MMTF fields as JSON, N, C-alpha, C and O atoms, coordinates in Angstrom:
{
  "mmtfVersion": "1.0.0",
  "mmtfProducer": "UNKNOWN",
  "numBonds": 255,
  "numAtoms": 256,
  "numGroups": 64,
  "numChains": 1,
  "numModels": 1,
  "chainsPerModel": [1],
  "groupsPerChain": [64],
  "chainIdList": ["A"],
  "bondAtomList": [4, 2, 8, 6, 12, 10, 16, 14, 20, 18, 24, 22, 28, 26, 32, 30, 36, 34, 40, 38, 44, 42, 48, 46, 52, 50, 56, 54, 60, 58, 64, 62, 68, 66, 72, 70, 76, 74, 80, 78, 84, 82, 88, 86, 92, 90, 96, 94, 100, 98, 104, 102, 108, 106, 112, 110, 116, 114, 120, 118, 124, 122, 128, 126, 132, 130, 136, 134, 140, 138, 144, 142, 148, 146, 152, 150, 156, 154, 160, 158, 164, 162, 168, 166, 172, 170, 176, 174, 180, 178, 184, 182, 188, 186, 192, 190, 196, 194, 200, 198, 204, 202, 208, 206, 212, 210, 216, 214, 220, 218, 224, 222, 228, 226, 232, 230, 236, 234, 240, 238, 244, 242, 248, 246, 252, 250],
  "bondOrderList": [1, 1, 1, 1, 1, 1, 1, 1, 1, 1, 1, 1, 1, 1, 1, 1, 1, 1, 1, 1, 1, 1, 1, 1, 1, 1, 1, 1, 1, 1, 1, 1, 1, 1, 1, 1, 1, 1, 1, 1, 1, 1, 1, 1, 1, 1, 1, 1, 1, 1, 1, 1, 1, 1, 1, 1, 1, 1, 1, 1, 1, 1, 1],
  "groupList": [{"groupName": "MET", "atomNameList": ["N", "CA", "C", "O"], "elementList": ["N", "C", "C", "O"], "formalChargeList": [0, 0, 0, 0], "bondAtomList": [1, 0, 2, 1, 3, 2], "bondOrderList": [1, 1, 2], "singleLetterCode": "M", "chemCompType": "L-PEPTIDE LINKING"}, {"groupName": "LYS", "atomNameList": ["N", "CA", "C", "O"], "elementList": ["N", "C", "C", "O"], "formalChargeList": [0, 0, 0, 0], "bondAtomList": [1, 0, 2, 1, 3, 2], "bondOrderList": [1, 1, 2], "singleLetterCode": "K", "chemCompType": "L-PEPTIDE LINKING"}, {"groupName": "SER", "atomNameList": ["N", "CA", "C", "O"], "elementList": ["N", "C", "C", "O"], "formalChargeList": [0, 0, 0, 0], "bondAtomList": [1, 0, 2, 1, 3, 2], "bondOrderList": [1, 1, 2], "singleLetterCode": "S", "chemCompType": "L-PEPTIDE LINKING"}, {"groupName": "LEU", "atomNameList": ["N", "CA", "C", "O"], "elementList": ["N", "C", "C", "O"], "formalChargeList": [0, 0, 0, 0], "bondAtomList": [1, 0, 2, 1, 3, 2], "bondOrderList": [1, 1, 2], "singleLetterCode": "L", "chemCompType": "L-PEPTIDE LINKING"}, {"groupName": "GLU", "atomNameList": ["N", "CA", "C", "O"], "elementList": ["N", "C", "C", "O"], "formalChargeList": [0, 0, 0, 0], "bondAtomList": [1, 0, 2, 1, 3, 2], "bondOrderList": [1, 1, 2], "singleLetterCode": "E", "chemCompType": "L-PEPTIDE LINKING"}, {"groupName": "GLN", "atomNameList": ["N", "CA", "C", "O"], "elementList": ["N", "C", "C", "O"], "formalChargeList": [0, 0, 0, 0], "bondAtomList": [1, 0, 2, 1, 3, 2], "bondOrderList": [1, 1, 2], "singleLetterCode": "Q", "chemCompType": "L-PEPTIDE LINKING"}, {"groupName": "VAL", "atomNameList": ["N", "CA", "C", "O"], "elementList": ["N", "C", "C", "O"], "formalChargeList": [0, 0, 0, 0], "bondAtomList": [1, 0, 2, 1, 3, 2], "bondOrderList": [1, 1, 2], "singleLetterCode": "V", "chemCompType": "L-PEPTIDE LINKING"}, {"groupName": "ILE", "atomNameList": ["N", "CA", "C", "O"], "elementList": ["N", "C", "C", "O"], "formalChargeList": [0, 0, 0, 0], "bondAtomList": [1, 0, 2, 1, 3, 2], "bondOrderList": [1, 1, 2], "singleLetterCode": "I", "chemCompType": "L-PEPTIDE LINKING"}, {"groupName": "PHE", "atomNameList": ["N", "CA", "C", "O"], "elementList": ["N", "C", "C", "O"], "formalChargeList": [0, 0, 0, 0], "bondAtomList": [1, 0, 2, 1, 3, 2], "bondOrderList": [1, 1, 2], "singleLetterCode": "F", "chemCompType": "L-PEPTIDE LINKING"}, {"groupName": "ALA", "atomNameList": ["N", "CA", "C", "O"], "elementList": ["N", "C", "C", "O"], "formalChargeList": [0, 0, 0, 0], "bondAtomList": [1, 0, 2, 1, 3, 2], "bondOrderList": [1, 1, 2], "singleLetterCode": "A", "chemCompType": "L-PEPTIDE LINKING"}, {"groupName": "ASN", "atomNameList": ["N", "CA", "C", "O"], "elementList": ["N", "C", "C", "O"], "formalChargeList": [0, 0, 0, 0], "bondAtomList": [1, 0, 2, 1, 3, 2], "bondOrderList": [1, 1, 2], "singleLetterCode": "N", "chemCompType": "L-PEPTIDE LINKING"}, {"groupName": "TRP", "atomNameList": ["N", "CA", "C", "O"], "elementList": ["N", "C", "C", "O"], "formalChargeList": [0, 0, 0, 0], "bondAtomList": [1, 0, 2, 1, 3, 2], "bondOrderList": [1, 1, 2], "singleLetterCode": "W", "chemCompType": "L-PEPTIDE LINKING"}, {"groupName": "ASP", "atomNameList": ["N", "CA", "C", "O"], "elementList": ["N", "C", "C", "O"], "formalChargeList": [0, 0, 0, 0], "bondAtomList": [1, 0, 2, 1, 3, 2], "bondOrderList": [1, 1, 2], "singleLetterCode": "D", "chemCompType": "L-PEPTIDE LINKING"}, {"groupName": "ARG", "atomNameList": ["N", "CA", "C", "O"], "elementList": ["N", "C", "C", "O"], "formalChargeList": [0, 0, 0, 0], "bondAtomList": [1, 0, 2, 1, 3, 2], "bondOrderList": [1, 1, 2], "singleLetterCode": "R", "chemCompType": "L-PEPTIDE LINKING"}, {"groupName": "THR", "atomNameList": ["N", "CA", "C", "O"], "elementList": ["N", "C", "C", "O"], "formalChargeList": [0, 0, 0, 0], "bondAtomList": [1, 0, 2, 1, 3, 2], "bondOrderList": [1, 1, 2], "singleLetterCode": "T", "chemCompType": "L-PEPTIDE LINKING"}, {"groupName": "TYR", "atomNameList": ["N", "CA", "C", "O"], "elementList": ["N", "C", "C", "O"], "formalChargeList": [0, 0, 0, 0], "bondAtomList": [1, 0, 2, 1, 3, 2], "bondOrderList": [1, 1, 2], "singleLetterCode": "Y", "chemCompType": "L-PEPTIDE LINKING"}, {"groupName": "PRO", "atomNameList": ["N", "CA", "C", "O"], "elementList": ["N", "C", "C", "O"], "formalChargeList": [0, 0, 0, 0], "bondAtomList": [1, 0, 2, 1, 3, 2], "bondOrderList": [1, 1, 2], "singleLetterCode": "P", "chemCompType": "L-PEPTIDE LINKING"}, {"groupName": "GLY", "atomNameList": ["N", "CA", "C", "O"], "elementList": ["N", "C", "C", "O"], "formalChargeList": [0, 0, 0, 0], "bondAtomList": [1, 0, 2, 1, 3, 2], "bondOrderList": [1, 1, 2], "singleLetterCode": "G", "chemCompType": "PEPTIDE LINKING"}],
  "groupTypeList": [0, 1, 2, 3, 4, 2, 2, 5, 3, 6, 2, 7, 8, 5, 9, 7, 1, 4, 7, 10, 1, 3, 8, 8, 1, 8, 3, 11, 10, 12, 1, 13, 12, 14, 7, 1, 13, 14, 9, 0, 7, 7, 6, 15, 16, 4, 17, 17, 3, 1, 0, 7, 12, 7, 14, 2, 8, 10, 1, 2, 3, 1, 9, 14],
  "groupIdList": [1, 2, 3, 4, 5, 6, 7, 8, 9, 10, 11, 12, 13, 14, 15, 16, 17, 18, 19, 20, 21, 22, 23, 24, 25, 26, 27, 28, 29, 30, 31, 32, 33, 34, 35, 36, 37, 38, 39, 40, 41, 42, 43, 44, 45, 46, 47, 48, 49, 50, 51, 52, 53, 54, 55, 56, 57, 58, 59, 60, 61, 62, 63, 64],
  "secStructList": [7, 6, 6, 2, 2, 2, 2, 2, 2, 2, 2, 2, 2, 2, 2, 2, 2, 2, 2, 2, 2, 2, 2, 2, 2, 2, 2, 6, 1, 1, 7, 7, 7, 1, 1, 7, 2, 2, 2, 2, 2, 1, 7, 6, 6, 6, 6, 7, 7, 7, 7, 7, 7, 1, 6, 6, 2, 2, 2, 2, 2, 2, 2, 7],
  "xCoordList": [36.66, 37.661, 37.288, 37.642, 36.264, 35.539, 34.032, 33.153, 34.022, 33.119, 33.987, 33.805, 34.847, 35.58, 36.007, 35.901, 36.532, 36.681, 35.575, 35.302, 34.715, 33.11, 32.608, 32.147, 32.714, 32.247, 32.953, 32.469, 34.552, 35.658, 35.379, 35.49, 35.165, 34.597, 33.371, 33.276, 32.815, 30.718, 31.555, 31.49, 32.624, 32.395, 33.103, 32.917, 34.129, 35.173, 34.069, 34.5, 33.054, 32.601, 31.513, 30.936, 31.069, 30.294, 30.798, 30.431, 31.802, 33.373, 33.4, 33.267, 33.574, 33.441, 32.301, 32.203, 31.377, 29.837, 29.743, 29.183, 30.225, 29.631, 30.444, 30.002, 32.002, 33.267, 31.726, 30.882, 32.056, 30.976, 29.691, 29.279, 29.344, 28.023, 28.358, 27.72, 29.657, 30.519, 30.623, 30.106, 31.524, 31.568, 30.586, 30.721, 28.966, 28.124, 28.043, 28.335, 27.581, 27.002, 27.748, 26.908, 29.267, 29.856, 29.792, 29.585, 30.027, 29.388, 28.693, 29.113, 27.454, 25.655, 25.751, 24.731, 26.467, 25.642, 25.196, 24.951, 25.001, 23.952, 22.495, 21.676, 21.947, 21.146, 21.447, 22.382, 20.015, 19.778, 20.817, 20.872, 21.403, 21.502, 21.384, 20.443, 22.198, 21.099, 21.207, 20.577, 23.078, 23.631, 23.408, 23.501, 23.039, 23.257, 24.73, 25.695, 24.733, 26.214, 27.245, 28.47, 26.265, 27.319, 27.59, 28.759, 26.443, 27.58, 28.707, 29.521, 28.551, 29.923, 30.528, 31.46, 30.718, 32.136, 32.687, 33.452, 32.458, 33.107, 33.135, 32.354, 34.23, 35.24, 35.023, 33.823, 35.803, 35.384, 34.311, 33.144, 35.535, 34.991, 33.601, 32.809, 33.765, 32.294, 30.924, 29.927, 31.284, 30.36, 30.212, 29.251, 31.18, 31.373, 32.091, 32.825, 32.198, 32.959, 34.291, 35.03, 34.501, 35.877, 35.387, 35.797, 34.674, 34.734, 35.386, 35.509, 35.789, 36.232, 35.077, 33.945, 35.238, 34.704, 34.965, 36.193, 34.668, 35.277, 35.435, 36.368, 34.097, 33.908, 34.915, 35.385, 35.187, 36.421, 37.783, 38.76, 37.424, 39.175, 40.019, 41.175, 38.868, 38.858, 38.804, 38.93, 38.776, 38.895, 40.683, 41.795, 40.258, 41.921, 42.915, 43.727, 42.805, 43.864, 43.964, 44.767, 43.44, 42.9, 43.42, 43.604, 43.577, 44.403, 45.394, 45.837, 46.079, 47.297, 47.711, 48.907],
  "yCoordList": [26.117, 25.147, 23.773, 22.599, 24.791, 23.882, 22.878, 22.471, 22.623, 21.632, 20.2, 19.014, 20.909, 19.612, 19.168, 17.947, 19.454, 18.283, 18.516, 17.602, 19.417, 18.618, 17.268, 16.464, 16.964, 16.079, 14.916, 14.055, 15.007, 14.473, 13.943, 12.739, 14.468, 14.569, 13.266, 12.532, 13.552, 12.784, 11.647, 10.985, 11.01, 9.847, 9.307, 8.106, 9.942, 9.534, 9.107, 8.598, 9.425, 9.114, 8.763, 8.77, 8.347, 7.55, 5.303, 4.246, 5.949, 4.361, 3.859, 2.657, 4.785, 4.294, 3.579, 2.601, 3.979, 3.732, 2.211, 1.275, 1.944, 1.481, 0.174, -0.966, 0.5, -0.538, -1.136, -2.026, -0.339, -1.136, -2.183, -3.219, -0.961, -1.644, -3.861, -4.849, -3.689, -4.51, -5.606, -6.681, -4.736, -5.502, -6.3, -7.51, -5.488, -6.034, -7.264, -8.253, -7.552, -7.785, -9.274, -10.138, -9.771, -10.424, -11.437, -12.644, -10.538, -10.947, -11.574, -12.685, -11.2, -11.658, -12.881, -13.57, -13.189, -13.668, -12.964, -13.492, -11.654, -11.184, -11.613, -11.937, -11.651, -11.588, -10.414, -9.693, -10.12, -9.179, -9.033, -10.062, -7.958, -8.295, -8.772, -8.394, -9.538, -10.16, -9.354, -9.21, -8.718, -7.609, -6.698, -6.625, -5.444, -4.122, -3.953, -4.553, -2.9, -3.003, -1.64, -1.519, -0.854, -0.438, -1.242, -1.318, -2.113, -3.649, -4.32, -4.81, -4.214, -5.396, -4.078, -4.359, -3.049, -1.802, -2.051, -3.007, -1.537, -1.735, -2.635, -3.584, -2.337, -3.578, -4.259, -4.245, -5.327, -6.721, -6.703, -7.073, -5.949, -5.019, -4.676, -4.66, -4.318, -3.757, -4.154, -3.488, -5.743, -6.671, -6.589, -6.976, -6.061, -5.926, -6.789, -7.476, -7.146, -7.58, -6.821, -7.364, -5.789, -4.968, -5.283, -6.329, -4.641, -4.727, -3.524, -2.634, -3.387, -2.046, -1.075, -1.483, -0.172, 1.32, 1.331, 1.4, 1.31, 2.375, 4.259, 5.059, 4.335, 5.61, 6.288, 7.396, 5.839, 6.431, 5.999, 6.666, 4.736, 4.613, 5.659, 6.039, 5.758, 7.097, 8.424, 8.894, 8.958, 9.87, 9.678, 10.189, 9.163, 8.561, 8.675, 9.593, 8.075, 8.373, 9.965, 10.224, 10.504, 11.653, 13.05, 14.239, 11.98, 12.875, 13.325, 14.281, 11.707, 11.539, 11.672, 11.617],
  "zCoordList": [-16.026, -14.944, -14.099, -13.987, -13.544, -11.862, -12.519, -11.759, -14.12, -14.431, -14.441, -14.165, -14.842, -15.297, -14.168, -14.283, -12.881, -11.494, -10.927, -10.149, -10.957, -10.362, -10.814, -10.004, -12.386, -12.887, -12.346, -11.611, -12.939, -12.285, -10.845, -10.612, -10.274, -8.712, -7.94, -6.956, -8.872, -9.151, -9.216, -8.181, -10.415, -10.907, -10.234, -10.041, -9.649, -8.777, -7.068, -6.033, -7.287, -6.228, -5.98, -4.892, -7.222, -8.09, -7.812, -7.297, -8.623, -8.282, -6.792, -6.562, -5.767, -4.307, -4.245, -3.503, -4.983, -4.066, -5.093, -4.521, -6.471, -6.95, -6.132, -6.275, -5.027, -4.963, -3.296, -3.192, -2.689, -1.984, -1.883, -1.362, -2.905, -3.144, -3.499, -3.134, -4.352, -4.923, -3.586, -3.281, -3.043, -1.334, -1.251, -1.431, -0.842, -0.004, -0.721, -0.049, -2.438, -2.802, -3.199, -3.449, -3.311, -2.715, -1.622, -1.501, -0.979, 1.388, 0.768, 0.442, 0.367, 0.695, -0.454, -0.434, -1.175, -2.487, -3.433, -4.517, -3.223, -4.496, -3.965, -4.825, -2.043, -1.245, -0.859, -1.206, 0.411, 0.307, 2.093, 2.767, 2.544, 3.55, 4.847, 5.545, 5.254, 6.866, 8.342, 9.39, 7.351, 8.875, 8.711, 7.486, 9.18, 9.125, 8.688, 9.16, 7.565, 7.092, 8.27, 8.285, 9.075, 9.854, 10.842, 11.221, 11.551, 12.135, 11.98, 12.762, 10.147, 9.944, 9.859, 10.612, 9.596, 9.511, 11.445, 11.57, 12.362, 13.265, 14.168, 14.242, 15.066, 15.59, 16.198, 16.473, 16.884, 16.947, 18.383, 18.512, 19.599, 21.148, 21.5, 22.442, 19.811, 20.051, 19.444, 19.166, 19.313, 17.724, 16.573, 15.908, 16.229, 14.94, 14.222, 14.933, 12.403, 11.962, 11.44, 10.619, 11.861, 11.015, 9.69, 9.187, 9.113, 7.182, 6.8, 7.641, 5.735, 5.176, 5.152, 5.413, 4.939, 5.034, 3.864, 3.915, 2.665, 1.336, 1.597, 1.527, 1.889, 2.203, 3.563, 3.304, 4.642, 5.801, 4.792, 4.45, 4.52, 4.332, 2.537, 2.351, 1.69, 0.852, 2.238, 1.107, 2.858, 2.806, 4.328, 4.458, 4.692, 5.537, 3.944, 3.835, 3.273, 1.987, 1.271, 0.375, 1.582, 1.247, 2.255, 1.991, 3.899, 5.028, 5.286, 5.923, 4.132, 4.757, 3.422, 3.138]
}
């Protein structure tokens, strides 16, 4: 049973990684990032662009 659950978790984490990659590919038109991803995620007053961070979003959903 544990092996089944762990394989499902691996596939979920891989899907989250792919979604994050798709967001940035869309944002930069399939070209190289011109702004660091960490800078994109932080809020406006701190100099960021307030882009959604899929990993953090997923963690917050799990916490609620």
